[in-house]
Backbone as CSV, one residue per row, in Angstrom:
resi,resn,N_x,N_y,N_z,CA_x,CA_y,CA_z,C_x,C_y,C_z
1,MET,1.593,1.368,11.780,1.166,1.360,10.382,1.939,2.425,9.607
2,GLU,2.425,2.050,8.451,3.209,2.969,7.628,2.286,3.979,6.962
3,SER,2.702,5.247,6.953,1.877,6.270,6.321,1.933,6.125,4.808
4,GLN,0.891,6.593,4.162,0.797,6.499,2.710,1.826,7.416,2.058
5,LYS,2.540,6.884,1.080,3.554,7.657,0.358,2.881,8.638,-0.579
6,ARG,3.495,9.826,-0.696,2.933,10.915,-1.483,3.807,11.180,-2.711
7,ILE,3.159,11.275,-3.860,3.840,11.561,-5.116,3.300,12.885,-5.641
8,LEU,4.212,13.744,-6.057,3.841,15.035,-6.618,4.316,15.087,-8.064
9,ALA,3.390,15.335,-8.994,3.722,15.490,-10.408,3.487,16.948,-10.795
10,ILE,4.548,17.585,-11.287,4.491,18.997,-11.674,4.659,19.073,-13.184
11,ASP,3.593,19.431,-13.882,3.634,19.503,-15.351,2.527,20.421,-15.829
12,ASP,2.829,21.275,-16.786,1.826,22.225,-17.275,0.822,21.601,-18.234
13,GLU,1.057,20.374,-18.684,0.136,19.717,-19.606,-0.847,18.842,-18.843
14,GLU,-2.133,19.142,-18.993,-3.163,18.391,-18.276,-3.117,16.903,-18.614
15,GLY,-2.879,16.581,-19.876,-2.816,15.180,-20.287,-1.713,14.413,-19.577
16,VAL,-0.587,15.058,-19.364,0.526,14.414,-18.660,0.166,14.223,-17.184
17,ARG,-0.420,15.250,-16.570,-0.852,15.120,-15.173,-1.848,13.975,-15.024
18,ASN,-2.796,13.895,-15.947,-3.781,12.815,-15.902,-3.133,11.450,-16.101
19,ALA,-2.089,11.387,-16.905,-1.387,10.118,-17.126,-0.774,9.605,-15.822
20,PHE,-0.230,10.495,-15.012,0.318,10.085,-13.713,-0.795,9.562,-12.806
21,ILE,-1.914,10.268,-12.784,-3.041,9.844,-11.953,-3.531,8.466,-12.394
22,LEU,-3.720,8.285,-13.693,-4.204,7.000,-14.216,-3.202,5.877,-13.977
23,ALA,-1.926,6.153,-14.182,-0.906,5.118,-14.014,-0.845,4.618,-12.573
24,LEU,-1.145,5.497,-11.629,-0.966,5.147,-10.213,-2.281,4.998,-9.448
25,GLU,-3.424,4.988,-10.171,-4.715,4.962,-9.484,-4.966,3.676,-8.713
26,ASP,-4.400,2.558,-9.131,-4.629,1.289,-8.444,-3.519,0.955,-7.456
27,THR,-2.771,1.961,-7.030,-1.693,1.751,-6.061,-2.105,2.354,-4.716
28,ASP,-1.274,2.135,-3.731,-1.534,2.693,-2.402,-0.910,4.077,-2.224
29,TYR,-0.452,4.688,-3.307,0.206,5.989,-3.211,-0.804,7.120,-3.387
30,THR,-0.556,8.226,-2.711,-1.340,9.439,-2.903,-0.660,10.242,-4.004
31,VAL,-1.410,10.586,-5.049,-0.849,11.330,-6.179,-1.485,12.706,-6.227
32,GLU,-0.639,13.729,-6.193,-1.104,15.098,-6.355,-0.439,15.658,-7.606
33,THR,-1.190,16.450,-8.356,-0.640,17.062,-9.560,-0.882,18.560,-9.522
34,VAL,0.083,19.287,-10.072,-0.033,20.738,-10.201,0.522,21.142,-11.560
35,SER,0.158,22.344,-12.009,0.525,22.757,-13.366,1.693,23.731,-13.441
36,THR,2.192,24.214,-12.286,3.311,25.157,-12.330,4.335,24.821,-11.248
37,GLY,5.537,25.312,-11.440,6.576,25.152,-10.435,6.188,25.811,-9.122
38,GLU,5.567,26.984,-9.201,5.138,27.689,-7.999,4.169,26.844,-7.184
39,GLU,3.177,26.264,-7.877,2.202,25.410,-7.189,2.881,24.175,-6.603
40,GLY,3.848,23.643,-7.316,4.572,22.476,-6.820,5.319,22.775,-5.532
41,LEU,5.961,23.919,-5.492,6.689,24.308,-4.283,5.723,24.550,-3.123
42,GLU,4.564,25.119,-3.412,3.551,25.331,-2.370,3.039,24.001,-1.834
43,LYS,2.762,23.059,-2.723,2.300,21.726,-2.303,3.360,21.038,-1.465
44,ALA,4.608,21.122,-1.894,5.698,20.486,-1.151,5.846,21.104,0.238
45,ALA,5.676,22.414,0.319,5.782,23.093,1.611,4.635,22.695,2.539
46,ALA,3.456,22.486,1.979,2.290,22.125,2.782,2.381,20.690,3.283
47,ASN,2.937,19.803,2.462,3.027,18.384,2.829,4.123,17.760,1.980
48,THR,5.269,17.531,2.565,6.445,17.064,1.825,6.155,15.771,1.074
49,PRO,6.403,15.746,-0.227,6.199,14.521,-0.993,7.345,13.536,-0.749
50,ASP,7.088,12.282,-1.110,8.122,11.255,-1.022,8.847,11.099,-2.355
51,LEU,8.245,11.615,-3.423,8.798,11.517,-4.765,8.185,12.618,-5.616
52,VAL,9.012,13.239,-6.477,8.521,14.296,-7.360,8.853,13.939,-8.807
53,PHE,7.842,14.067,-9.673,8.039,14.030,-11.122,7.929,15.474,-11.580
54,LEU,8.914,15.941,-12.348,9.022,17.359,-12.677,9.263,17.570,-14.164
55,ASP,8.423,18.380,-14.773,8.615,18.806,-16.152,9.629,19.950,-16.165
56,LEU,10.319,20.145,-17.266,11.271,21.257,-17.380,10.660,22.470,-18.056
57,HIS,9.884,22.240,-19.097,9.388,23.318,-19.958,8.005,23.752,-19.464
58,MET,7.983,24.768,-18.575,6.729,25.246,-17.991,6.739,26.765,-17.931
59,PRO,5.547,27.375,-17.910,5.479,28.828,-17.714,5.811,29.183,-16.265
60,GLY,6.064,30.454,-16.018,6.435,30.869,-14.661,7.850,30.408,-14.366
61,ILE,8.086,29.974,-13.136,9.421,29.439,-12.869,9.497,28.072,-13.536
62,GLY,10.514,27.872,-14.319,10.661,26.635,-15.064,11.118,25.480,-14.196
63,GLY,11.275,24.346,-14.834,11.655,23.140,-14.132,13.029,23.205,-13.483
64,ILE,13.976,23.868,-14.123,15.327,23.952,-13.551,15.295,24.725,-12.235
65,GLU,14.655,25.889,-12.224,14.555,26.677,-10.996,13.766,25.915,-9.933
66,THR,12.704,25.246,-10.344,11.920,24.446,-9.404,12.784,23.343,-8.801
67,LEU,13.601,22.704,-9.622,14.515,21.667,-9.140,15.458,22.216,-8.072
68,TYR,16.064,23.358,-8.340,16.972,23.971,-7.358,16.254,24.234,-6.036
69,ARG,15.046,24.773,-6.114,14.311,25.109,-4.890,13.871,23.854,-4.144
70,LEU,13.419,22.843,-4.877,13.031,21.585,-4.235,14.214,20.973,-3.493
71,GLN,15.359,20.938,-4.173,16.513,20.280,-3.575,17.102,21.090,-2.423
72,LYS,16.927,22.399,-2.453,17.398,23.235,-1.347,16.579,22.947,-0.088
73,ASP,15.255,22.897,-0.244,14.371,22.741,0.910,14.086,21.286,1.284
74,TRP,14.133,20.378,0.323,13.829,18.966,0.576,14.861,18.085,-0.132
75,PRO,16.108,18.132,0.304,17.166,17.399,-0.406,16.990,15.881,-0.383
76,GLN,16.204,15.368,0.559,16.017,13.929,0.668,14.977,13.387,-0.313
77,VAL,14.224,14.266,-0.966,13.134,13.830,-1.849,13.681,13.542,-3.248
78,PRO,13.514,12.298,-3.725,13.966,11.980,-5.089,13.157,12.747,-6.132
79,VAL,13.855,13.237,-7.166,13.216,13.988,-8.252,13.515,13.290,-9.576
80,TYR,12.456,13.024,-10.323,12.568,12.502,-11.682,12.096,13.579,-12.629
81,ILE,12.988,14.045,-13.466,12.624,15.033,-14.488,12.051,14.269,-15.667
82,VAL,10.840,14.641,-16.054,10.142,13.990,-17.162,9.944,15.050,-18.235
83,THR,10.665,14.909,-19.342,10.639,15.977,-20.342,10.905,15.450,-21.745
84,ALA,10.401,16.172,-22.702,10.736,15.929,-24.099,11.821,16.903,-24.549
85,PHE,12.237,17.792,-23.642,13.159,18.868,-23.998,14.529,18.728,-23.331
86,HIS,14.937,17.498,-23.009,16.202,17.329,-22.285,17.393,17.902,-23.047
87,GLU,17.385,17.822,-24.369,18.517,18.355,-25.141,18.581,19.878,-25.038
88,ARG,17.430,20.532,-25.050,17.377,21.979,-24.929,17.925,22.448,-23.578
89,TYR,17.743,21.623,-22.552,18.142,21.994,-21.198,19.439,21.318,-20.748
90,PHE,20.164,20.738,-21.689,21.344,19.958,-21.323,22.347,20.757,-20.485
91,LYS,22.681,21.959,-20.914,23.675,22.760,-20.182,23.195,23.099,-18.767
92,GLU,21.907,23.433,-18.627,21.369,23.732,-17.298,21.365,22.498,-16.408
93,LEU,21.036,21.335,-16.989,21.057,20.096,-16.217,22.484,19.721,-15.815
94,GLU,23.403,19.933,-16.737,24.814,19.679,-16.447,25.288,20.577,-15.297
95,GLN,24.863,21.845,-15.302,25.219,22.770,-14.232,24.582,22.341,-12.908
96,ALA,23.353,21.867,-12.965,22.678,21.400,-11.751,23.449,20.249,-11.110
97,VAL,23.936,19.337,-11.930,24.755,18.223,-11.414,26.040,18.777,-10.812
98,ALA,26.674,19.709,-11.493,27.902,20.323,-10.979,27.644,21.045,-9.656
99,ASP,26.424,21.564,-9.480,26.054,22.248,-8.245,25.639,21.281,-7.136
100,GLY,25.704,19.982,-7.430,25.421,18.973,-6.414,23.983,18.504,-6.354
101,LEU,23.169,18.894,-7.330,21.784,18.437,-7.341,21.711,16.999,-7.836
102,SER,20.701,16.308,-7.365,20.523,14.909,-7.717,19.148,14.721,-8.347
103,PHE,19.102,14.050,-9.486,17.842,13.789,-10.170,18.068,12.676,-11.178
104,GLU,16.974,12.111,-11.643,16.992,11.152,-12.734,16.228,11.778,-13.893
105,LEU,16.462,11.288,-15.082,15.845,11.850,-16.281,15.020,10.788,-16.989
106,ILE,13.769,11.125,-17.304,12.876,10.247,-18.056,12.376,11.033,-19.257
107,ARG,12.411,10.392,-20.415,11.914,11.046,-21.632,10.407,10.908,-21.746
108,LYS,9.762,11.994,-22.185,8.337,11.942,-22.512,8.192,11.317,-23.890
109,PRO,7.136,10.622,-24.136,6.072,10.293,-23.191,6.488,9.121,-22.294
110,ALA,6.189,9.226,-21.028,6.501,8.160,-20.074,5.308,7.214,-20.005
111,GLU,5.541,5.963,-20.307,4.479,4.958,-20.274,4.095,4.644,-18.832
112,ALA,2.867,4.208,-18.642,2.356,3.888,-17.302,3.235,2.849,-16.605
113,GLU,3.702,1.848,-17.359,4.535,0.803,-16.753,5.836,1.389,-16.212
114,LEU,6.412,2.327,-16.933,7.644,2.963,-16.476,7.382,3.811,-15.230
115,ILE,6.309,4.562,-15.243,5.959,5.388,-14.078,5.806,4.500,-12.841
116,CYS,5.055,3.418,-12.974,4.846,2.509,-11.843,6.155,1.875,-11.387
117,ALA,6.986,1.477,-12.327,8.270,0.865,-11.971,9.172,1.848,-11.231
118,VAL,9.214,3.086,-11.689,10.014,4.118,-11.022,9.499,4.350,-9.610
119,VAL,8.192,4.479,-9.469,7.606,4.740,-8.157,7.888,3.576,-7.206
120,ARG,7.582,2.363,-7.635,7.823,1.205,-6.767,9.299,1.080,-6.420
121,GLY,10.155,1.156,-7.423,11.587,1.012,-7.186,12.142,2.083,-6.263
122,THR,11.738,3.320,-6.479,12.256,4.430,-5.669,11.707,4.403,-4.256
123,LEU,10.397,4.272,-4.108,9.802,4.359,-2.787,10.033,3.097,-1.962
124,GLU,10.100,1.950,-2.595,10.398,0.736,-1.847,11.860,0.714,-1.426
125,THR,12.752,1.256,-2.257,14.155,1.356,-1.890,14.334,2.325,-0.732
126,VAL,13.629,3.464,-0.782,13.715,4.451,0.305,13.210,3.823,1.598
127,ALA,12.106,3.083,1.524,11.545,2.453,2.723,12.533,1.445,3.304
128,ARG,13.178,0.657,2.456,14.176,-0.315,2.943,15.375,0.388,3.549
129,ASP,15.793,1.497,2.943,16.959,2.217,3.443,16.687,2.858,4.799
130,ASP,15.405,3.134,5.117,15.066,3.797,6.378,14.932,2.816,7.537
131,THR,14.917,1.525,7.256,14.751,0.571,8.343,16.049,0.412,9.115
132,PRO,15.921,0.233,10.458,17.148,0.126,11.267,17.881,-1.174,11.049
């Protein structure tokens, strides 16, 4: 039996975290949400997620630093940056790509249909790629 896929959403806005939970509540995925990059890294260390949704504009360590740390420790985990501030972080994101980091970018607000499509497409593709 295949283990349940785990999704981690890291965002300082409670409404955004709740949107991920609501969008994925009728799926077979386990959804965990945290409000800071630090908490996200702790959750990932405790139980590696299969997919991460990451905000950029957060207190404490921001999304860019969180991205670097996630990719250093869990390079196989797909990361989708979900932000309304992509233009503000363009140079940092460009540098992250130059440093070999891999991520996709989604603009806020992310609709439930888009969240579900990303999750299904990413996790079903990963599952197919892992088969012998």
